[in-house]
Every structure is written in structure tokens, then in C-alpha cells.
DRENGUVEX-129140 format. One record per residue (C-alpha): residue in three letters; x, y, z. Coordinates in steps of 0.001 Angstrom, whole numbers, plus 524288, in hexadecimal, padded with zeros to 5 digits. Layout:
N
ALAXYZ/...
! end
This chain:
160
MET800587FEF07FFDA/SER805DF80CD57FAF7/VAL80668819648050E/ALA7FDCF821397FBAB/PHE7F2CA816FE7FCCA/THR7F2D0817B280AC3/LYS7F35F8261680C81/GLU7E8A0827AA801E8/GLU7DF6F81DDD80B6B/SER7E22D824C8816DD/SER7DD708315C8104A/GLU7D18482A6680B59/THR7D0068238E81AE0/ALA7D1EA8327281F91/ALA7C75B837EF81761/GLU7BE5D82C2C81BFA/THR7C0A48301382A59/GLN7BC9183D1E82896/LEU7AEC683D8282E93/PRO7A5348478F82AC6/ASP7A115850B9835DE/ARG7959F84D8883E90/PRO78A868565783B68/ILE7884D8621484329/SER77A32865B9846F1/PRO77663872E9840A7/HIS76EA78758884E3C/PRO7745887DA6857F6/ASN77DA0874998606F/LEU777298762186D7F/VAL77BFB86D1F879AD/THR779A286A5E887D2/LEU7861886ADB88FFF/ASN7851E85C3D88FA5/GLY7846B85E4E881EA/LEU79021866CA880A6/LYS7984D85CFC8886D/GLN793EF8528F8814D/LEU79939859BB87497/GLN7A54885C6987B20/ALA7A84484E1987FB9/ASN7A4998488F871B8/LEU7AEEC852BD86CC1/ASP7B8A584D1187774/ALA7B4A583EB8873B5/ALA7B649842A886510/ARG7C4B184A25867B1/ALA7C99583DFD86FCB/ALA7C565834698665C/PHE7CD2083A5885AB6/GLU7D88C83CE88641E/ALA7D80582E5986657/ALA7D6B682B71857E2/ASN7E2B6833CD8569A/THR7EB1F8291E85CB8/ILE7E85D81F4E851A6/GLU7F43281C428497B/ASP7EDB88187F83CCF/VAL7EB0182461835CE/ASN7DDE881E7582EB5/GLU7D8E2818B183B0E/LYS7DCC6824EE84286/ARG7D41982CDB8381D/ARG7C9108237283931/GLN7C8818236C849DF/GLN7C9788327484945/ALA7BD8C8351183F56/VAL7B283833C784967/PRO7B9C083B6085410/LEU7BD328464E84AB2/ARG7AF8B848F3844FC/ASP7AB25847A9853D3/ALA7B425851C585790/ARG7B0A285AB884CE2/TYR7A159858FC85093/PHE7A2A385B0E85EE0/ALA7AD09865E285ECF/GLU7A32686D83855BD/ARG797ED869C485F46/VAL79F2486E6986C2C/HIS7A2D8879E3864A3/THR794B287E5685F38/ALA78C568790D86BB0/GLU7842A8829C8721D/MET782A287DEA88053/ILE774C08810F88504/PRO77233880BF89430/ASP7679E877E48991F/PRO75A9587E6689A10/VAL757C8886808A73D/SER74878885768A406/HIS741D1878CD8A0FC/ASP734C9880EF89CC2/VAL737B587CAA88D02/VAL74022873F28867C/ALA74CC4878078845B/PHE75AF48740687FCE/GLY75F3A86B20889DE/SER751CF8691788F7A/THR74C3285B9B89494/VAL73E1B8585C88DA2/THR735D084EDC890EC/TYR72ADA84D2B88734/ALA7200184256882B8/ARG71DF283ED687545/ASP7110E837AE870D8/ASP70F6F82AC7878C2/ARG71DB48298D87C9B/PRO7249182ABB88881/PRO729898381188D5C/GLN737B683AE588719/THR741A38439A88CD5/TYR74D0184AC688618/ARG756CD855308889B/ILE7590285EBA87D61/VAL7674D8602087A8A/GLY770CC861FE87007/GLU771AB85B1B8620F/ASP77F38853F6867C9/GLU77A3384ED2873F9/ALA76C3C84BAE8706A/ASP76A3983B1B8721E/PRO75B898391F873D7/LYS75EFE82BE0878F1/THR7659F83299884FB/GLY759FE83D858864D/THR75FD28494687DCF/ILE75B6484D7087167/SER75F2185941868B6/PHE75B678668586A23/ALA75A4B865A285A9F/SER7514B8597285AC0/PRO743DD85AF9856B5/VAL73D93856B386432/ALA747118615186B2D/ARG743AC86C3386076/ALA734A38691786345/LEU73622868FD872C3/MET73EE28759887533/GLY738108802887A0B/LYS72CA08790287EBD/ALA728428762788C61/VAL7218D86C3489417/GLY7154B8679988F59/ASP717F386D4D88073/VAL71555862F787517/VAL71DC186392868D8/GLU71D2285C2685C30/VAL7293C854D9857C5/GLY7268284E4584A19/ASP718DC848E384C46/GLN71A39846F685B5E/GLU715C684F8C86799/LEU71F71850E587215/GLU719F7856F087F13/ILE7245685CD488900/ILE722BD855CC8956E/SER72E8A85BE889C68/ILE73A4E864C389AF3/SER745E48643C8A3A7/
! end
């Protein structure tokens, strides 16, 4: 095998390991204090993974192992840089960013979610993004209000 072939293979491999950037939401980057901490922790983890990959001797393997942490570091650095930390609401009269809302939906048990930033939203753990259709419909509403989301009605039971 010639050296020229090896170099060509390396440059092709390098191009293959350049991952496209993670998409950045067009919405404002609102975060809770916990969300900001999560973003910073994710950035730190991506940087640590990149540094760990730097110790790999094989150039092609190093590039492969660096690709995901490099992409994630770019994403989380941008998200930390643009984060707008919103303090928890002081009033629980109406639904706001950071509120925990319990609502009832057509013949289903009540559901409780905290409205948070996009990067920290995880419905499985009880958080939804402020940009989600449900959160947008609930924002500014009070206990007892009924809102429509799609073809369903949600009645706000409590806000905390």
C-alpha cells in the first residue's frame, strides 16, 4: 500500500467524521437555574469526552471518537452562551415559565408538568418545553381555565 493511498483514505475518513451541527431552535433559549446547570454539565462532559479522544494514537479512530463530542461541545457552548435564565415565578396565580401545572384532560387521570426550557424538557420526568403546544396553551391561564389543544380540552386544576 502506498503512502499516497493512506493519506487519501485519511482525508476521506476525516470528511466522514465531520458531523453536521445539531439544530438550534428558533425560540428564545429560556432556561431555569437547573436547566442552565444541566447545559453547563453537558458542555463539560462533551469537552471531557473530546479530550479523552485526543489521547487515541490512531488518527482515524481519534477523529471518529472526537466527532460526537466536538459536535455536542459546539451545540452546548452555543446554548450556554445564549441562555436566558428565568427565575422561578413568585406568584402561582397564572401559569408561567417555571410553573408546575396539573391539568385534567378528557376522561384521563390528571397530569402534572413543569414548564421549562427546550433542552431540559423531558415529559417522562414531568417537564415540558415552554414552546410545546400544551405549554403555549396553558401560559397566562389560571386555575379553573379550560384551554383547547388540538381536539382536546385541558382544565387547569392547580399551579405551583
